[in-house]
C-alpha positions in Angstrom: 13.1 -4.1 -6.0 12.6 -1.3 -8.6 12.3 1.6 -6.3 12.7 2.8 -2.5 11.1 6.1 -1.6 11.7 7.4 1.9 9.2 8.7 3.9 6.1 7.0 2.6 4.2 3.9 4.2 4.5 1.2 2.2 6.1 -2.4 3.1 9.4 -1.7 2.2 9.3 1.3 4.4 8.6 -0.9 7.1 8.7 -4.5 7.0 12.7 -4.8 6.7 13.2 -2.5 9.9 10.8 -4.9 11.8 12.6 -8.0 10.5 16.0 -6.1 11.4 14.2 -5.3 15.0 13.7 -9.4 15.4 17.5 -10.1 15.2 18.2 -10.1 11.4 20.6 -8.4 9.4 18.5 -6.9 6.4 19.7 -4.5 3.5 17.5 -3.2 0.8 18.9 -3.1 -3.1 16.6 -0.8 -5.0 17.5 1.2 -8.6 17.8 5.1 -8.7 14.3 5.0 -10.5 11.2 6.6 -8.8 7.7 5.5 -9.8 5.9 8.1 -12.4 3.0 8.4 -10.2 5.2 9.4 -7.5 7.5 12.0 -9.2 7.5 14.8 -8.0 4.7 16.1 -5.8 4.9 13.1 -3.3 8.6 13.2 -2.7 10.2 14.6 0.6 11.5 18.0 0.3 15.3 16.7 0.7 14.7 14.6 -2.3 15.6 15.1 -5.9 16.0 13.0 -9.1 19.5 14.0 -9.3 20.1 13.3 -5.4 18.7 9.9 -6.0 21.2 9.1 -9.5 24.0 10.3 -7.3 23.4 8.2 -4.3 25.0 4.9 -3.3 23.8 4.3 0.1 21.8 5.6 2.7 19.5 4.8 5.5 15.8 4.3 6.9 14.5 3.2 10.1 17.9 1.7 10.7 18.1 -0.4 7.2 21.0 0.1 4.7 19.4 1.2 1.3 21.6 0.3 -1.5 20.6 2.0 -5.1 21.9 0.6 -8.4 21.6 2.4 -11.6 18.2 1.8 -13.2 16.5 2.4 -16.9 13.0 2.7 -17.3 11.7 1.6 -20.7 9.5 4.2 -22.2 6.9 5.4 -19.8 6.0 1.6 -18.6 6.7 0.2 -15.3 9.7 -2.0 -16.5 12.6 -1.1 -15.0 16.1 -2.9 -15.5 18.3 -2.4 -12.6 21.8 -2.7 -13.3 24.1 -3.8 -10.7 21.7 -6.1 -8.8 24.0 -9.1 -9.6 27.1 -7.5 -8.6 25.5 -6.2 -5.2 23.9 -9.5 -4.2 27.7 -11.1 -5.1 29.0 -8.3 -2.4 26.2 -8.9 0.1 26.1 -12.5 0.0 22.8 -12.9 1.5 20.7 -15.9 2.8 17.3 -15.0 1.4 16.5 -12.3 -1.0 13.0 -11.2 -0.7 12.0 -10.2 -4.2 9.4 -7.3 -4.9 6.6 -8.1 -7.4 6.6 -10.9 -9.3 6.2 -9.1 -12.5 9.6 -7.1 -12.3 12.8 -7.7 -13.9 14.9 -7.5 -10.3 12.6 -10.3 -9.1 13.4 -12.6 -12.0 17.0 -11.8 -12.1 17.0 -12.7 -8.0 15.0 -15.8 -9.2 17.8 -17.1 -11.9 21.0 -16.3 -9.9 19.4 -17.8 -6.5 21.5 -21.3 -6.8 24.4 -20.0 -8.5 24.6 -17.4 -5.4 23.5 -19.5 -3.0 20.3 -18.0 -1.2 16.9 -19.0 -0.8 14.4 -16.8 -2.9 11.1 -15.5 -1.7 8.6 -13.3 -3.9 6.3 -10.9 -2.4 3.5 -9.5 -4.7 1.4 -6.7 -5.2 -0.2 -7.4 -8.2 -3.7 -6.0 -9.7 -5.4 -5.8 -12.7 -3.6 -2.3 -13.5 -0.4 -3.8 -13.6 -1.3 -6.9 -16.1 -3.2 -4.9 -19.2 -2.5 -6.9 -22.0 -3.4 -4.0 -24.2 -0.4 -3.1 -25.8 1.7 -5.5 -27.8 4.8 -5.2 -25.7 2.8 -6.1 -22.6 1.5 -9.3 -23.8 5.1 -10.2 -25.1 6.7 -9.1 -21.2 3.7 -11.0 -19.7 4.3 -14.2 -21.9 8.0 -13.9 -21.5 7.4 -13.8 -17.3 5.3 -16.7 -17.5 7.4 -19.0 -19.5 10.6 -17.9 -17.5 8.7 -18.5 -14.3 7.8 -22.3 -15.7 11.2 -23.1 -15.9 12.8 -21.3 -12.8 9.5 -20.8 -10.6 10.7 -23.8 -8.4 13.6 -21.9 -7.0 11.1 -19.5 -5.2 10.3 -21.0 -1.8 7.0 -19.1 -1.7 5.0 -16.3 -3.2 3.6 -13.9 -1.1 1.0 -12.3 -2.2 -0.7 -9.6 -0.5 -4.7 -10.4 -1.0 -6.8 -12.8 -2.9 -6.6 -10.4 -5.7 -2.9 -10.7 -6.0 -3.2 -14.3 -5.3 -5.8 -15.1 -8.3 -3.3 -13.2 -10.6 -0.4 -15.3 -10.3 -2.2 -18.4 -10.6 -4.2 -17.0 -13.5 -1.6 -15.3 -15.2 1.5 -16.8 -14.4 0.4 -20.1 -13.5 1.9 -20.5 -10.1 0.3 -23.2 -8.3 -1.7 -23.1 -5.3 1.0 -25.1 -2.9 3.7 -22.2 -3.7 1.8 -19.7 -2.7 1.1 -18.2 1.0 -0.6 -14.9 1.5 1.0 -12.3 3.6 -1.3 -9.1 4.1 0.6 -5.4 4.2 0.7 -4.2 7.6 0.5 -0.9 9.7 2.9 0.6 12.2 0.5 0.4 15.2 2.7 2.3 17.4 1.8 5.1 15.4 -1.4 4.6 13.5 -3.4 4.2 16.9 -6.6 5.6 18.7 -5.6 9.3 20.6 -7.8 11.8 22.5 -4.6 14.2 22.3 -3.9 13.3 18.4 -7.6 14.1 17.8 -7.7 17.7 19.5 -4.3 18.6 17.7 -5.6 17.3 14.2 -9.0 19.0 14.9 -7.2 22.5 15.6 -4.9 22.0 12.5 -7.8 21.4 10.3 -10.3 23.8 12.1 -12.8 21.8 13.1 -15.0 23.3 15.5 -17.2 21.5 18.1 -20.3 19.2 17.3 -18.8 19.4 13.8 -18.5 15.9 11.9 -15.4 15.4 9.6 -15.4 13.1 6.5 -11.4 12.5 5.4 -10.2 11.0 2.2 -6.3 10.6 1.9 -4.1 9.8 -0.7 -3.2 10.4 -4.4 -5.5 12.7 -6.6 -6.1 10.6 -9.6 -8.8 9.5 -11.8 -8.8 6.0 -9.9 -9.3 7.2 -7.0 -12.8 8.6 -7.7 -13.1 11.2 -5.3 -15.6 13.0 -7.3 -18.2 10.2 -6.0 -17.7 10.8 -2.6 -17.7 14.7 -3.2 -21.4 14.2 -4.8 -22.2 11.5 -1.7 -21.1 14.1 1.2 -22.8 17.0 -0.9 -26.3 15.0 -0.7 -25.9 14.5 3.0 -24.7 17.4 4.1 -27.3 19.4 2.7 -29.4 18.2 5.6 -26.9 18.3 8.3 -25.2 22.0 8.6 -22.2 20.6 10.9 -20.8 18.3 8.5 -17.2 18.9 6.8 -14.7 17.5 4.1 -11.2 17.1 4.2 -9.4 16.0 1.0 -6.0 15.4 1.9 -3.4 14.9 -0.8 -2.0 16.1 -4.1 -2.0 14.9 -7.6 -3.3 15.2 -11.5 -7.1 15.8 -10.3 -6.1 18.5 -7.9 -7.3 21.3 -9.5 -10.6 19.5 -11.2 -11.6 18.8 -7.4 -11.4 22.1 -6.5 -13.7 22.8 -9.4 -16.1 20.2 -8.5 -16.7 21.6 -4.7 -17.7 24.8 -6.4 -20.0 23.3 -8.6 -21.8 20.9 -5.9 -22.1 24.2 -3.5 -19.5 22.4 -0.9 -16.6 24.7 -1.3 -17.2 26.3 2.1 -17.5 22.9 3.6 -14.6 21.3 1.9 -11.0 21.7 2.8 -7.8 20.6 0.7 -4.5 20.0 2.1 -1.6 18.5 0.4 0.1 15.4 0.7 1.4 15.1 4.2 4.7 13.3 5.8 3.2 9.4 6.5 3.9 9.9 10.0 1.6 13.1 10.3 -1.0 10.7 8.9 -2.3 9.8 12.3 -3.4 13.5 13.7 -5.7 13.6 10.4 -7.2 10.0 11.1 -7.8 11.0 14.8 -9.0 14.3 13.6 -11.5 13.0 11.6 -15.3 11.1 12.5 -15.6 9.0 9.2 -13.3 7.9 6.3 -14.4 7.1 2.9 -12.2 5.8 0.0 -14.5 5.1 -2.7 -12.3 3.3 -5.2 -8.8 1.7 -5.6 -7.6 -0.1 -2.8 -4.8 1.9 -0.8 -2.8 0.7 2.4 -4.0 4.3 3.5 -7.1 2.3 4.5 -5.5 0.1 6.8 -3.7 3.0 8.5 -7.0 4.2 8.9 -8.8 1.3 9.9 -5.9 0.9 12.6 -6.2 4.5 13.8 -9.9 3.9 15.0 -11.6 5.3 12.3 -14.7 4.1 11.2 -14.1 3.9 7.3 -16.6 3.0 4.2 -14.9 1.2 1.0 -16.3 -0.5 -2.2 -17.9 -3.9 -1.1 -16.0 -5.5 -4.2 -12.3 -5.3 -3.4 -10.4 -8.1 -2.7 -7.6 -6.2 -1.3 -10.0 -5.0 2.2 -11.2 -8.8 2.2 -9.4 -9.0 5.9 -11.6 -6.1 6.7 -14.7 -7.4 5.4 -14.1 -10.5 7.4 -13.5 -8.9 10.5 -16.4 -6.3 10.7 -13.6 -3.6 10.5 -15.5 -1.4 8.0 -18.5 -0.3 6.3 -19.4 -0.9 2.4 -21.4 0.2 0.0 -22.0 -1.0 -3.9 -19.0 0.3 -6.0 -19.8 3.5 -8.3 -23.1 3.8 -6.3 -23.0 7.5 -5.5 -26.9 7.1 -3.4 -25.5 4.1 -1.5 -22.4 5.5 -0.5 -24.5 8.4 0.7 -26.7 6.4 2.7 -24.0 4.4 4.4 -22.6 7.8 5.0 -25.9 9.4 6.4 -26.1 6.2 8.7 -22.4 6.5 10.1 -22.9 10.2 10.8 -26.3 9.6 12.8 -24.9 6.2 14.3 -22.2 6.8 17.2 -22.9 3.3 18.2 -22.0 2.0 14.7 -19.0 4.0 14.3 -17.8 3.0 17.9 -18.3 -0.4 16.8 -16.2 -0.1 13.4 -13.6 1.9 15.3 -13.2 -1.1 18.3 -12.8 -3.9 15.5 -10.2 -1.8 13.3 -8.2 -1.3 16.7 -8.0 -5.0 17.6 -7.4 -6.0 14.2 -4.6 -4.0 14.1 -3.1 -4.9 17.2 -3.9 -8.6 16.6 -3.2 -9.3 12.9 -2.2 -6.1 11.1 1.0 -4.5 12.7 4.5 -4.7 11.0 5.6 -7.0 13.9 3.1 -9.6 13.7 4.1 -9.6 9.5 7.6 -9.6 9.9 7.0 -12.7 12.1 5.0 -14.2 9.5 7.6 -13.7 6.9 10.6 -15.3 9.2 8.6 -18.3 9.7 7.8 -18.8 5.9 11.3 -18.2 5.4 12.4 -21.1 7.6 9.5 -23.6 6.8 10.3 -23.1 3.1 13.8 -23.7 3.4 13.7 -26.7 5.7 11.3 -28.0 3.1 13.4 -27.8 0.0 16.4 -29.2 2.5 14.6 -32.2 3.1 13.9 -32.7 -0.3 17.4 -32.7 -1.4 18.2 -35.5 0.9 15.9 -37.9 -0.3 
């Protein structure tokens, strides 16, 4: 994979650990690069660029992480991860799960699959921003990936997109056939992200929420894609009629200062609390402290974690990444970009404890039955086995 950041709540932080807990020997190969939008404000305090460049191996959740030197092409997401092939030769894996269909590391893993005698599977998290063809470099690169997979894509046991949107991109942009694709959703560490009266009490004390007050939360990166200002405008409309409403913006990013100014201009500065990013392990405290969560724009795994914590959540009604939440009636929706519609949804939830309870129950059930990392890990192991057996049968014929 391109990179690995300890302490986050991403697939790579939890899925390999669950696979290992199921009895498999799991290791991670990543580069010394980091995603530009996570540097430096989102890194754990003990990490620095220098420590990553020097680091050869480390561990998290019982899984060893091997880093090879990586080079970034200008400011793009394209990372050349040197030493991947050498490390694959050393580790001699039976199965390689490559991260993201569009990365150079994934193409290398596919190319060497037969030579190094392992089965390769590709999980994919693509969305429209990752397939932008507005620059000549990206058009050339995407065309090159498409041609590569035309000749070598048959070596992949399964492409495993995380949702319908990623699946559509694989089919449209890379021409991956339907029978080679199986959706595997993102998961949640449901042992931590769950409903807890004790965490609710502690969390509300940390935030400073009083008895009888309603806390609305947003958590994540504070950038233009998250449209947090839309939430703030909707909140100001509802809060004008309800003196007991409070808003928590939990996160850091380039929009932080602008959002604080927005709170002032909307007259909700005294109702709004800003807290910098906290470790993923502390997020359950804040989700339990809140009464309603709102994520008004681009998709994030944070929504899944909040829903599985029993938090009633409002999201846009047209986000493919949340299809599993829509199907299970685990969220409330509004028309994307519509401040009035968001204010109406927010006001309805504030006034309707029965609806909040229904959403909370649906989210908790979905977490335990479908979205736990244990369930996701079991699914991936089954995919490895079935796809490998199918290829073996074809070779025998």
